[in-house]
C-alpha positions as CSV (number, residue, x, y, z in Angstrom):
1,M,-12.0,7.9,-6.7
2,I,-9.6,5.0,-6.6
3,V,-9.7,2.2,-9.3
4,V,-7.8,-1.0,-8.5
5,I,-6.9,-3.3,-11.4
6,G,-4.8,-6.4,-11.3
7,T,-4.2,-10.1,-11.7
8,F,-3.2,-13.1,-9.7
9,R,-2.9,-16.9,-10.3
10,I,-4.3,-19.8,-8.3
11,P,-3.1,-23.3,-9.1
12,L,-5.9,-25.3,-10.7
13,E,-5.7,-28.0,-8.0
14,H,-6.8,-25.3,-5.5
15,R,-9.3,-23.5,-7.7
16,D,-12.5,-24.7,-6.2
17,E,-11.6,-24.0,-2.6
18,A,-10.1,-20.7,-3.7
19,L,-13.4,-19.7,-5.4
20,A,-15.3,-20.3,-2.2
21,A,-12.9,-18.0,-0.3
22,M,-13.0,-15.4,-3.0
23,Q,-16.8,-15.4,-2.8
24,R,-16.6,-14.7,0.9
25,V,-14.1,-11.8,0.5
26,I,-16.1,-10.3,-2.4
27,V,-19.4,-10.3,-0.4
28,A,-17.7,-8.8,2.7
29,S,-15.8,-6.2,0.6
30,R,-18.9,-5.1,-1.3
31,A,-20.6,-4.5,2.0
32,E,-17.9,-2.0,3.1
33,Q,-18.8,1.6,3.3
34,C,-17.3,3.5,0.3
35,C,-16.9,0.4,-1.8
36,I,-18.4,1.2,-5.2
37,A,-17.4,-2.1,-7.0
38,Y,-15.4,-5.2,-6.2
39,S,-14.9,-8.3,-8.3
40,Y,-12.6,-11.1,-9.3
41,A,-13.1,-12.9,-12.6
42,E,-11.3,-15.9,-14.0
43,D,-9.8,-15.4,-17.5
44,V,-11.7,-17.4,-20.1
45,L,-8.6,-18.3,-22.0
46,E,-6.3,-18.9,-19.1
47,P,-7.8,-21.0,-16.3
48,G,-6.3,-20.1,-12.9
49,L,-5.7,-16.5,-13.9
50,F,-7.9,-14.1,-12.1
51,R,-8.5,-10.5,-12.8
52,V,-9.1,-8.0,-10.0
53,S,-11.4,-4.9,-10.5
54,E,-12.3,-2.6,-7.6
55,V,-13.6,1.0,-7.3
56,W,-13.4,2.9,-4.0
57,E,-14.6,6.4,-3.1
58,N,-11.2,7.5,-1.9
59,R,-7.8,6.3,-0.8
60,E,-8.8,6.3,2.9
61,S,-11.5,3.7,2.2
62,L,-9.0,1.5,0.3
63,T,-6.5,1.7,3.2
64,T,-9.3,0.8,5.7
65,H,-10.3,-2.1,3.4
66,F,-6.8,-3.7,3.7
67,E,-7.1,-3.6,7.5
68,T,-10.4,-5.5,7.7
69,V,-10.7,-8.9,9.2
70,H,-11.9,-10.5,6.0
71,M,-8.9,-9.2,4.1
72,Q,-6.5,-10.5,6.8
73,V,-8.2,-13.9,6.5
74,W,-8.0,-13.7,2.7
75,K,-4.3,-13.0,2.8
76,Q,-3.8,-16.2,4.9
77,E,-6.1,-18.3,2.7
78,R,-4.6,-17.2,-0.6
79,A,-1.1,-18.0,0.6
80,G,-2.3,-21.5,1.4
81,F,-3.8,-21.9,-2.0
82,G,-0.5,-21.1,-3.6
83,M,-1.4,-17.7,-5.1
84,S,1.3,-16.4,-7.4
85,G,2.0,-13.6,-9.9
86,R,-0.1,-11.1,-7.9
87,Q,0.2,-7.7,-9.6
88,V,-2.4,-5.1,-8.4
89,T,-2.2,-1.4,-9.0
90,A,-4.3,1.5,-7.6
91,Y,-5.1,4.5,-9.9
92,V,-6.4,7.8,-8.7
93,V,-9.2,8.9,-11.1
94,G,-10.1,12.5,-11.5
95,E,-12.8,12.3,-14.2
96,E,-15.1,9.8,-15.6
97,E,-16.9,9.4,-18.8
98,A,-19.6,6.9,-19.8
99,L,-18.6,5.0,-23.0
């Protein structure tokens, strides 16, 4: 299993249009085979700071995800919105435990 965690920033003047684009990419990503979870969430204390949370069945599925049309479109859109500070990391998870 691959867990992806990260953050990025969107300038507040582009927030509303970016939210619409994020919604499209989230819906498309969740529909991908092997996607267990996929979400972006705006930080309550820092408007414009978004947190990324994804879970994929394996590395292969994450690699395929980056090659999809919706991810290529999202890359172009987010550049146009002025995305900055993108820090996203993938972790290989060997065990899980419900807390």
